C-alpha positions in Angstrom: 105.3 -63.5 4.9 105.7 -66.3 7.5 104.4 -63.9 10.2 101.4 -63.1 8.2 100.7 -66.8 7.6 101.0 -67.4 11.3 98.5 -64.6 12.1 96.1 -66.0 9.5 96.3 -69.5 11.1 95.8 -68.0 14.6 92.7 -66.1 13.4 91.3 -69.3 11.9 91.9 -71.0 15.3 89.9 -68.3 17.0 86.9 -68.7 14.7 87.0 -72.5 15.0 87.3 -72.3 18.8 84.4 -69.9 19.1 82.3 -72.1 16.8 83.0 -75.2 19.0 82.3 -73.2 22.2 78.9 -72.1 20.8 77.8 -75.6 19.7 79.1 -77.4 22.9 77.4 -74.8 25.1 74.0 -75.3 23.4 74.2 -79.1 23.4 73.0 -79.5 27.1 69.9 -77.6 26.0 69.5 -79.8 23.0 69.9 -83.0 25.0 66.7 -82.2 27.0 64.7 -82.9 23.8 66.1 -86.4 23.7 64.4 -87.7 26.8 63.8 -90.4 27.9 66.8 -91.9 26.2 69.6 -92.7 28.7 73.1 -91.4 28.6 74.8 -94.6 27.4 72.4 -94.8 24.5 72.9 -91.2 23.6 76.6 -91.7 23.6 76.2 -94.8 21.3 74.1 -92.9 18.8 76.5 -90.0 18.9 79.4 -92.3 18.0 77.5 -94.0 15.2 76.2 -90.7 13.7 79.6 -89.1 14.0 81.1 -92.0 12.1 78.4 -91.7 9.3 78.8 -87.9 9.0 82.5 -88.2 9.1 82.6 -90.7 6.3 80.2 -88.6 4.3 82.5 -85.6 4.7 85.6 -87.6 3.6 83.8 -88.8 0.5 82.5 -85.4 -0.5 86.0 -83.8 0.0 87.8 -86.8 -1.6 90.0 -87.5 1.5 89.3 -91.2 2.0 93.0 -91.9 1.1 94.0 -90.1 4.3 91.9 -92.4 6.4 93.7 -95.4 4.9 97.0 -93.9 6.0 95.9 -94.2 9.6 95.7 -98.0 9.4 98.9 -98.7 7.4 101.3 -96.6 9.4 102.3 -98.3 12.7 103.0 -95.0 14.5 99.7 -93.5 13.6 97.9 -96.7 14.6 99.6 -96.7 18.0 98.6 -93.1 18.5 95.1 -93.9 17.6 95.0 -96.7 20.1 95.9 -94.1 22.8 93.8 -91.2 21.7 90.5 -93.2 21.0 89.8 -94.1 24.6 90.8 -90.7 25.9 88.4 -88.9 23.6 85.7 -91.5 24.0 85.6 -90.7 27.7 84.9 -87.1 26.9 82.1 -87.9 24.4 80.5 -90.3 26.9 80.7 -88.0 30.0 79.2 -85.1 28.0 76.1 -87.0 27.1 75.9 -89.3 30.2 76.4 -86.6 32.8 73.4 -84.2 32.1 70.9 -87.1 32.4 72.5 -88.5 35.6 72.7 -85.4 37.7 76.3 -84.7 37.1 76.0 -81.3 35.4 77.7 -79.4 38.3 80.6 -81.7 38.3 80.9 -81.5 34.5 80.9 -77.7 34.8 83.7 -77.9 37.4 85.7 -80.1 35.1 85.5 -77.5 32.4 86.4 -74.8 34.9 89.6 -76.7 35.6 90.3 -77.8 32.0 91.8 -74.5 30.8 94.2 -74.4 33.6 95.4 -78.0 33.1 95.8 -77.3 29.3 97.6 -74.0 29.9 100.0 -75.5 32.4 100.6 -78.3 29.9 101.5 -75.6 27.3 103.8 -73.9 29.7 105.7 -76.9 31.1 105.4 -79.6 28.4 105.6 -77.5 25.2 107.8 -74.8 26.9 105.6 -72.0 25.7 106.4 -68.6 27.2 103.7 -66.7 29.0 103.5 -62.9 28.5 102.5 -60.7 31.5 98.9 -60.6 30.2 98.7 -64.4 30.0 100.1 -64.8 33.5 97.4 -62.4 34.7 94.8 -64.5 32.8 96.1 -67.7 34.6 95.9 -65.8 37.9 92.3 -64.7 37.2 91.3 -68.2 36.2 92.8 -69.7 39.4 90.9 -67.2 41.5 87.7 -68.1 39.7 88.3 -71.8 40.2 89.0 -71.2 43.9 85.8 -69.4 44.3 83.9 -72.2 42.6 85.5 -74.9 44.6 84.7 -73.0 47.8 81.1 -72.6 46.7 80.4 -76.2 45.5 82.7 -78.2 48.0 82.9 -80.9 45.3 85.7 -82.5 43.4 84.3 -85.7 41.8 85.7 -88.4 39.5 83.6 -86.7 36.7 85.5 -83.5 37.2 88.9 -85.3 37.2 88.0 -87.2 34.0 87.4 -84.0 32.1 90.3 -81.8 33.3 92.9 -84.6 33.3 92.1 -86.7 30.2 92.0 -83.9 27.6 95.7 -82.6 27.9 97.3 -86.0 27.1 94.8 -86.4 24.3 95.9 -83.1 22.7 99.6 -83.9 23.3 99.2 -87.2 21.4 97.0 -85.6 18.8 99.7 -83.1 17.9 102.2 -85.9 17.2 99.9 -87.2 14.5 100.4 -86.2 10.9 96.9 -87.4 9.9 94.4 -84.6 9.0 91.9 -83.8 11.7 88.8 -85.2 9.9 90.4 -88.5 9.0 91.7 -89.0 12.5 88.3 -88.1 13.9 86.6 -90.8 11.7 89.3 -93.3 12.7 88.7 -92.7 16.4 85.0 -93.3 15.9 85.8 -96.5 14.1 87.7 -97.7 17.1 84.9 -96.7 19.5 82.1 -98.2 17.4 82.3 -101.7 19.0 81.8 -100.2 22.4 78.8 -98.2 21.1 77.2 -101.3 19.6 77.8 -103.2 22.8 76.0 -100.5 24.8 73.1 -100.5 22.4 72.9 -104.3 22.8 72.6 -103.8 26.6 69.9 -101.2 26.0 67.9 -103.6 23.9 68.4 -106.4 26.5 67.1 -104.1 29.3 64.2 -102.9 27.1 65.2 -99.2 27.6 63.9 -96.5 25.2 65.9 -96.2 22.0 64.2 -93.0 20.7 63.1 -89.7 22.2 59.4 -89.3 23.0 59.0 -86.3 20.7 58.1 -86.8 17.1 60.9 -87.3 14.6 63.0 -88.7 17.4 65.5 -90.4 15.0 66.2 -87.0 13.4 66.8 -85.5 16.8 69.3 -88.2 17.6 71.1 -87.7 14.2 71.1 -84.0 14.8 73.0 -84.5 18.1 75.6 -86.6 16.3 75.9 -83.9 13.6 76.3 -81.1 16.1 78.9 -83.2 18.1 80.8 -84.0 14.9 81.0 -80.3 13.8 81.9 -79.1 17.3 84.6 -81.7 17.8 86.2 -81.1 14.4 86.3 -77.3 15.2 87.7 -78.0 18.7 90.5 -80.3 17.6 91.3 -78.0 14.6 91.6 -75.0 16.8 94.0 -76.9 19.1 96.4 -77.3 16.2 96.2 -73.6 15.2 96.6 -71.8 18.5 99.3 -71.8 21.1 98.5 -74.4 23.7 98.3 -71.8 26.5 95.9 -69.6 24.6 93.8 -72.6 23.5 93.5 -73.7 27.1 92.4 -70.3 28.4 89.8 -69.8 25.7 88.1 -72.9 27.0 86.6 -70.7 29.6 84.3 -69.4 26.9 82.3 -72.6 27.1 81.3 -72.5 30.8 80.6 -68.8 30.5 78.2 -69.4 27.6 76.8 -72.4 29.4 75.9 -70.1 32.3 73.9 -67.9 29.9 72.2 -70.9 28.4 71.3 -72.1 31.9 69.8 -68.7 32.8 67.9 -67.8 29.6 67.0 -71.2 28.1 66.9 -73.7 31.1 65.6 -71.1 33.7 68.3 -72.1 36.2 69.2 -69.7 39.0 72.9 -68.6 39.3 74.1 -67.8 42.8 76.0 -64.6 43.6 79.1 -66.7 44.3 78.9 -68.2 40.8 78.7 -64.7 39.3 82.1 -63.9 41.0 83.7 -67.0 39.6 82.3 -66.5 36.1 83.4 -62.9 36.3 87.0 -64.0 36.8 86.8 -66.5 34.0 85.5 -63.8 31.7 88.4 -61.6 32.7 90.8 -64.4 31.9 89.3 -64.9 28.4 89.4 -61.1 27.7 93.1 -61.0 28.8 94.0 -63.9 26.4 92.2 -62.3 23.5 93.9 -58.9 24.3 97.3 -60.6 24.4 96.7 -62.2 21.0 95.5 -59.0 19.4 98.5 -57.1 20.8 100.9 -59.7 19.3 99.1 -59.6 16.0 99.3 -55.8 15.9 103.0 -55.8 16.8 103.8 -58.5 14.2 101.9 -56.6 11.5 103.9 -53.4 12.3 107.1 -55.4 12.0 106.0 -57.0 8.7 104.7 -53.7 7.2 106.7 -50.9 8.8 105.4 -47.3 8.2 107.1 -45.5 5.3 
């Protein structure tokens, strides 16, 4: 019975992870409809809308009591003080980067992120790597090497993405607060910064709304998508082995490549096809390893008669 429960949790983790990958991969395409709003303003509206949607979800599911627990438990409050700036950096860079010519460096950060997460799982959480997972790490390293050779860049944007996420998830796993309540609490902590950025936007007389009709709805939509994707992402991190969770992150840059080709009409060089191919192999090896373990565990739980 425990094995079956673990398999169910892992399957939930896969569905949540693939949901977050799909939404995050489509967000860069969505952001182009928010012009001419700048990245800092987009980040601010994302935080405020995430806070509103998060509160609404807590009210509808009657989980507001869990949010209160964050602010009355010193340990949880300390964790929140540490996780909030780490995740705020990721929210900001994801909306600021595409409108400031940093898309390539963002992509490189997400190329490196699965490796830093997987290595964290191996050496911090002491997770064992099966032969298939070692092959997956090897394929991913080859893909990153090809991409680094091609782009010749390793910017601060890249480092923020690939180095800030692992400590966030390490700290997040120490918290006993449900994912949604913790997410709302993090947005509460980041809200003063969001309001300050909006004040600067107003002082500089920069655009608040997209030029398209129903601009406010488009901004709220970006917040809703960011909320759902982030909740899926963090929930998946608590249901999957850290190593597997890390390697599955390659699904996002792979899907981003398809979005870039078919929706944004960008051209992918042959060298990029090589790197994406190795990332795809890494993801398939991780999925194959998990399916193999599930099949083996099911046979042990329900031996043939």
